[in-house]
VEXBA-77747 format. One record per residue (C-alpha): x negated, y negated, z negated; residue in one letter. Coordinates in steps of 0.2 Angstrom, whole numbers, plus 5000, padded with zeros to 4 digits. Last residue first. Layout:
<batis>
BATI | X | Y | Z | a
...
</batis>
This chain:
<batis>
BATI | 5048 | 4977 | 4994 | x
BATI | 5061 | 4979 | 5007 | x
BATI | 5072 | 4989 | 4995 | x
BATI | 5072 | 4973 | 4984 | x
BATI | 5079 | 4963 | 4998 | x
BATI | 5093 | 4976 | 5000 | x
BATI | 5097 | 4976 | 4982 | x
BATI | 5098 | 4957 | 4981 | x
BATI | 5109 | 4956 | 4997 | x
BATI | 5120 | 4970 | 4989 | x
BATI | 5122 | 4959 | 4973 | x
BATI | 5127 | 4945 | 4984 | x
BATI | 5141 | 4955 | 4992 | x
BATI | 5149 | 4960 | 4976 | x
BATI | 5147 | 4978 | 4971 | x
BATI | 5162 | 4990 | 4971 | x
BATI | 5157 | 5001 | 4985 | x
BATI | 5142 | 5009 | 4977 | x
BATI | 5130 | 5014 | 4991 | x
BATI | 5118 | 5000 | 4986 | x
BATI | 5116 | 5008 | 4969 | x
BATI | 5111 | 5024 | 4976 | x
BATI | 5098 | 5015 | 4987 | x
BATI | 5092 | 5006 | 4972 | x
BATI | 5090 | 5022 | 4963 | x
BATI | 5080 | 5030 | 4977 | x
BATI | 5069 | 5014 | 4978 | x
BATI | 5066 | 5015 | 4959 | x
BATI | 5061 | 5033 | 4960 | x
BATI | 5049 | 5030 | 4975 | x
BATI | 5041 | 5016 | 4965 | x
BATI | 5038 | 5028 | 4950 | x
BATI | 5030 | 5040 | 4962 | x
BATI | 5019 | 5027 | 4969 | x
BATI | 5014 | 5022 | 4952 | x
BATI | 5010 | 5039 | 4947 | x
BATI | 5000 | 5042 | 4963 | x
BATI | 4990 | 5025 | 4959 | x
BATI | 4987 | 5031 | 4941 | x
BATI | 4980 | 5048 | 4948 | x
BATI | 4969 | 5039 | 4961 | x
BATI | 4963 | 5027 | 4947 | x
BATI | 4958 | 5042 | 4936 | x
BATI | 4950 | 5051 | 4951 | x
BATI | 4940 | 5035 | 4955 | x
BATI | 4934 | 5034 | 4937 | x
BATI | 4928 | 5052 | 4938 | x
BATI | 4919 | 5049 | 4954 | x
BATI | 4911 | 5033 | 4946 | x
BATI | 4905 | 5044 | 4931 | x
BATI | 4898 | 5057 | 4942 | x
BATI | 4889 | 5044 | 4953 | x
BATI | 4882 | 5037 | 4937 | x
BATI | 4876 | 5054 | 4931 | x
BATI | 4868 | 5058 | 4948 | x
BATI | 4859 | 5041 | 4947 | x
BATI | 4852 | 5045 | 4930 | x
BATI | 4847 | 5062 | 4936 | x
BATI | 4839 | 5054 | 4952 | x
BATI | 4829 | 5042 | 4941 | x
BATI | 4823 | 5056 | 4929 | x
BATI | 4818 | 5067 | 4944 | x
BATI | 4808 | 5053 | 4953 | x
BATI | 4791 | 5061 | 4955 | x
BATI | 4794 | 5079 | 4951 | x
BATI | 4810 | 5078 | 4961 | x
BATI | 4801 | 5071 | 4976 | x
BATI | 4788 | 5084 | 4975 | x
BATI | 4801 | 5098 | 4973 | x
BATI | 4811 | 5091 | 4988 | x
BATI | 4795 | 5090 | 4998 | x
BATI | 4791 | 5108 | 4993 | x
BATI | 4808 | 5114 | 4999 | x
BATI | 4806 | 5105 | 5015 | x
BATI | 4789 | 5114 | 5017 | x
BATI | 4799 | 5130 | 5018 | x
BATI | 4807 | 5125 | 5034 | x
BATI | 4790 | 5122 | 5042 | x
BATI | 4790 | 5134 | 5056 | x
BATI | 4786 | 5122 | 5070 | x
BATI | 4803 | 5125 | 5079 | x
BATI | 4812 | 5126 | 5062 | x
BATI | 4806 | 5109 | 5056 | x
BATI | 4811 | 5102 | 5073 | x
BATI | 4828 | 5109 | 5073 | x
BATI | 4831 | 5104 | 5055 | x
BATI | 4826 | 5086 | 5058 | x
BATI | 4836 | 5085 | 5075 | x
BATI | 4852 | 5091 | 5066 | x
BATI | 4849 | 5079 | 5051 | x
BATI | 4847 | 5064 | 5063 | x
BATI | 4836 | 5051 | 5056 | x
BATI | 4819 | 5056 | 5063 | x
BATI | 4806 | 5044 | 5056 | x
BATI | 4806 | 5048 | 5037 | x
BATI | 4811 | 5066 | 5037 | x
BATI | 4798 | 5070 | 5051 | x
BATI | 4785 | 5060 | 5042 | x
BATI | 4788 | 5069 | 5025 | x
BATI | 4787 | 5086 | 5034 | x
BATI | 4771 | 5081 | 5041 | x
BATI | 4764 | 5076 | 5025 | x
BATI | 4771 | 5091 | 5016 | x
BATI | 4764 | 5102 | 5030 | x
BATI | 4747 | 5094 | 5029 | x
BATI | 4746 | 5097 | 5010 | x
BATI | 4753 | 5115 | 5012 | x
BATI | 4740 | 5119 | 5025 | x
BATI | 4726 | 5112 | 5014 | x
</batis>
């Protein structure tokens, strides 16, 4: 019975107190830290399959973001290389003034 009451009380604490710090402090003060583990088990028993699917979706999205970040880094590096080459080209003395204007405008992009 103590376990049942503890699970209910722990659930109410977790539901109504949004601050993790305050939740932890209250659970420790009333000696119910172990009840939180029981609540986690109950939630996983009830919703484990759904949680596993969501974890897979999150992992997939995380991998997609990492791939996109890598592509963005590659594009930024390529952009820097082009800017450096344009700067070198702009330093060339035998370019017509109109070509230098075009290069300068490209450097602004």
